[in-house]
Structure formats: C-alpha cells, structure tokens
C-alpha positions, -999 to 999 in steps of 0.1 A, spaced: 631 267 -180 619 240 -205 643 212 -211 667 214 -240 652 202 -272 617 207 -258 590 232 -265 561 248 -245 533 223 -242 496 228 -237 485 203 -211 450 194 -199 445 177 -165 412 159 -158 405 160 -121 374 160 -100 395 174 -72 412 207 -72 416 226 -39 402 243 -22 366 241 -35 366 204 -44 388 193 -16 425 186 -12 427 148 -15 458 132 -29 448 136 -66 438 172 -61 470 180 -42 490 163 -70 473 181 -98 475 215 -81 513 211 -74 521 196 -108 501 222 -127 519 251 -110 553 236 -115 546 231 -153 534 267 -156 566 279 -138 585 260 -166 567 279 -193 539 255 -203 502 263 -207 481 242 -183 444 237 -181 425 217 -154 389 205 -162 370 195 -131 335 179 -136 317 173 -104 279 167 -98 261 199 -89 292 221 -95 285 255 -111 302 264 -143 332 287 -138 364 296 -156 393 314 -140 431 316 -140 447 308 -107 485 310 -102 488 308 -140 466 277 -143 435 278 -164 408 262 -142 375 251 -158 348 239 -134 317 222 -147 288 200 -135 281 165 -147 258 155 -176 231 131 -165 233 106 -193 225 74 -174 202 84 -146 183 51 -145 215 31 -146 228 50 -116 199 36 -95 211 0 -100 248 4 -106 258 37 -90 296 33 -91 295 24 -128 270 51 -136 291 78 -119 322 68 -139 303 68 -172 287 102 -166 320 116 -154 340 104 -184 313 116 -208 311 150 -191 349 155 -193 349 148 -230 318 168 -238 329 198 -218 363 196 -234 347 198 -268 324 227 -257 353 247 -244 371 240 -277 404 237 -258 435 235 -280 459 213 -261 487 189 -270 482 162 -244 457 151 -218 465 136 -183 438 116 -165 438 96 -132 430 59 -130 405 67 -102 369 71 -116 381 65 -152 378 102 -162 399 97 -193 378 69 -207 363 88 -236 397 102 -246 411 67 -244 384 52 -266 383 81 -292 421 86 -292 414 122 -301 446 134 -283 477 119 -267 467 105 -233 488 100 -202 472 78 -176 484 84 -141 480 57 -114 469 69 -80 450 38 -67 424 21 -88 393 6 -74 408 -29 -78 435 -22 -52 411 -4 -29 389 -35 -28 418 -59 -22 430 -39 8 398 -28 26 386 -59 46 352 -55 63 345 -22 45 344 -32 9 324 -59 -9 328 -67 -46 295 -64 -65 287 -65 -102 285 -28 -101 320 -24 -86 334 -50 -110 320 -30 -139 334 2 -124 368 -14 -121 367 -25 -157 361 12 -168 391 24 -149 412 -4 -164 401 3 -199 409 40 -195 444 32 -185 450 3 -209 444 25 -239 465 54 -227 496 62 -248 518 65 -216 511 53 -181 529 67 -150 529 58 -113 546 75 -83 556 41 -68 570 8 -79 548 -9 -53 515 -1 -72 530 -11 -105 541 -45 -91 507 -51 -76 489 -43 -108 513 -65 -128 506 -94 -104 469 -89 -109 472 -89 -147 459 -53 -147 491 -39 -162 519 -50 -185 553 -56 -168 567 -27 -187 535 -7 -186 543 23 -164 571 47 -157 577 56 -120 577 93 -114 574 105 -78 548 130 -66 560 166 -64 564 182 -30 579 216 -21 596 217 14 595 255 12 557 254 15 562 239 50 590 263 61 587 283 93 572 256 115 585 251 151 615 227 152 607 191 160 629 193 191 604 217 207 574 195 200 557 173 227 558 135 224 529 135 200 524 110 171 504 124 142 485 104 116 464 120 89 439 102 66 405 86 64 396 62 92 390 30 74 404 -6 71 427 4 42 446 28 66 446 3 95 444 30 122 437 3 149 473 -8 146 485 26 158 459 25 186 475 -7 198 510 7 195 499 37 216 488 13 244 523 -3 243 541 31 243 520 48 270 539 32 300 572 41 284 566 77 273 553 104 297 526 127 283 523 106 251 495 116 227 485 100 194 464 122 172 442 110 143 431 136 118 406 126 92 369 118 85 355 85 94 345 56 72 325 26 82 333 -7 98 306 -33 95 281 -6 92 293 13 123 314 45 124 351 36 123 359 65 146 334 52 173 349 17 171 384 32 174 374 53 204 360 22 222 392 3 214 415 30 227 394 33 259 397 -5 265 434 -5 258 440 28 278 457 42 247 461 80 249 444 88 215 427 119 203 404 120 172 400 151 152 377 155 122 391 163 87 406 198 86 415 220 57 450 214 43 461 248 54 453 239 91 475 208 90 505 231 94 496 235 131 493 197 136 526 190 118 543 218 137 532 205 171 540 168 165 572 148 171 567 121 145 543 111 117 531 75 115 511 58 87 500 22 91 482 15 58 477 -20 44 483 -3 10 491 33 1 506 43 -32 526 74 -24 505 95 1 510 132 2 505 131 40 539 113 42 556 139 20 540 168 39 552 154 72 587 150 59 586 185 43 576 198 78 608 183 92 592 154 110 605 118 109 582 93 92 574 57 103 554 38 77 546 3 66 563 -17 39 530 -16 20 534 20 11 553 35 -19 569 60 5 589 31 20 608 30 -13 620 66 -5 629 63 31 641 27 34 678 27 43 678 65 50 680 83 83 646 99 77 624 74 96 616 37 97 597 11 77 577 -16 97 557 -47 87 520 -43 80 497 -49 110 525 -53 135 518 -30 165 549 -41 184 572 -32 156 554 1 151 558 10 188 595 0 187 601 22 157 583 52 172 600 50 206 634 65 199 618 97 184 594 100 213 620 96 240 647 118 225 638 151 207 673 154 193 670 120 176 637 131 161 652 164 150 681 148 131 657 124 114 633 153 106 661 172 89 671 141 69 634 136 59 631 172 46 664 169 26 652 136 11 620 151 -3 639 182 -16 663 159 -34 638 134 -49 605 152 -51 612 189 -60 584 201 -82 607 214 -109 625 181 -111 593 162 -113 579 186 -139 609 180 -161 603 142 -160 566 147 -168 576 168 -198 594 138 -212 563 116 -207 541 141 -225 565 143 -254 566 105 -255 528 102 -255 527 128 -283 553 108 -303 534 75 -298 500 90 -307 514 106 -339 531 73 -348 497 55 -344 479 81 -365 505 77 -393 502 39 -392 464 40 -395 466 66 -423 488 43 -444 469 11 -436 
C-alpha cells in the first residue's frame, strides 16, 4: 500500500481532540480519519492527547496507538492573568514531556497550529515536524466581530501558535484560502505551505435516505457564533418561507456569546421577529448527525471564514448539495461544479436564491447531491490524502536531516 520508493513510517500526531472521548471537532475528526488511513497503508501511527484533567490511558484503537494524558501545571500563576497563553505553554510542555516519558520511537511529528501544541518540538527540533494549519487564533480574531477582543494575553497566545508553525520543517493546509490570508497578514511565507485537502470517506455516510425523499429542510451544523454568521441563514429563511411550503431551517451546534448574551437566544428572537421557520438543536454526537443529514434537502454554511470544514464534506458525503460562502476553503472544491453553489459573505438574498432550486425541486437536489458525493470521493478519498501526506513526512524528514548535517559540519 505504501507508495513506490517509500517505507513504513512511524508518525506521531499531537491532538487535544480525538473522538469520542475528547469530542469530534474538526481537528479531532481530521486526526482520527488520517490516522486510520495511514495505518491502512502500513504505517505505525501514535496519537498523543494531553487535556487538563484527563486520566492517563494507553490503548490501540483501529490500529492506532492512542495515548491519553493530563496536562502538567507548570505556570499556574501565569494562567490567572494570561489564561490563553498559559494554556498553550502548559499544553506544549505536556506534549513534549509525555512524549519523552513514553519513550516513543517515531520518525515524524504532526501538530496543529491551534493551541501551539508542537511548540516544544519546534524549538528543540528533536524530530522532523509537520505543522498543519486548521485555523490559528489570528484568523479567529479577525473574523469574530462582537465575540472576540484582542488582549495582551491573546496576542501572546497567537505568537506561540505562529512560532510553532514558523519553525516546522513542513507546513500544510487543506485550503488555499487560509494560506493566502496568512501570507497577507505576514504570518506565513508565500511558498510556506502545501495544500492537501482533508480526508473524507463517502462510504461512512452510505445507506442514508435519498435526498429526493427528504422534506424541504436546510441543515447547518456548527457553533453559533459571529464567525459562522448564522444570522444570515435566519434572514434567508425569512425570505424563503413565503416561497417554500413546509420549509424548516435547522441549526445544530452549541451556542457561543454575542455581546455577553447567548447567541442562540439572540437568534431565536431574530427568527421570531422575522417569522423565519428556524429550529435550534444543541450539539449532538457525530454519530447522530447521520439522522439530520439523512432528513435534510440541502446543507448551508454561511461563515465569514472557514478553512475546510468537515461539516461541508460530511454533508456532501451524505449526498446533499452544499451552499457555502466564498470565504470558505470548500468553495475551492465546489465552485464551477454541479455539487452546490457559492455565495458572497453576508448576503441573505443571494443565499436564499441559491437554496431555492434545491428546496423547490427534489430531483434538482438529488442530482446535485450525487455530484457532491462523487466530488468528495474524487478529491478527498482517505487513501489518496494519506499518500500525499506520506510525501510531506518524507520531505520533513529530508529537511530535518539536512539541517542536522549542516549544523554538524558548521
């Protein structure tokens, strides 16, 4: 299964998230899917998860060596005054310390930008390091109006994430969008990242009811916060309601805050005022999302920024058309295809217009859903993505060895 000229690798992922115990956020979903795909190709894969209060545990799950640990309290006083920075320092230190205690023999380490978990590996350069861009704090802050304020603490936390990525041997991103934004911000060199999509397996979402049998329901999944701009979909729902009988727009996800108030409560008031047929459901386990995807006509995502969300890939794998904004990496995948539509950020009228054909005609939605599923299978198949990551790991190993030789002869 390993690419010609390659060899089995021993890979260590650093990830606070690993489903189901520590949740199934985007990073956790990525690590779980990628780890399994690499194991299927003959590699040895370890995942180290350091989370405050987590009990130590070692197990093998689906061939993946999973190591769960708590977090070392190395800066308890600092965390009182600069909690975001303190969490990142303790997390990065814990990952490195637990790696040493476990005495893991690996060839390469992969760490996310978020939380700067690879910082100690980046500074020590003990092993080849691949930094993977999900969405750093810098971008979250730029795209969360009303819910995020830059403080000295958050600026220092952002510097930690930047440093962990800047000193990585190889950097990857699932979208060109994020790379371009970080280059514009001076956070990343123009040639600083390779674009490799997230992996997604359509077979995991097989067996759902066909989209043609679904009611005119729009589904969106994700945290209710300014970054995701759910209010745009509420306004679109109010425009669609007179045109689509029995329309329902379902929001699945936990609530953030808006000016100190629950974002869900504010959205419920807005939908009531606009007479928008919206329903709000709290965050559910990923396994239960099958029911929601299988009973929806179309998936809509309105984010002000989203790197390459798994929600979009899962909806497409489930055979549902996708309508998303141009500020999402997924737009790079579906733009110009028959799998859905791309709309401007913050434009409720354009969103409603893009959703209307799928809601009015189940056959149109069915054709788009089939195209969406085929698109993911063609571009995001786990084996295909695993092969591309193998090349990155080999390149990180080559650069790291080259640097060691250069310092040895200096």
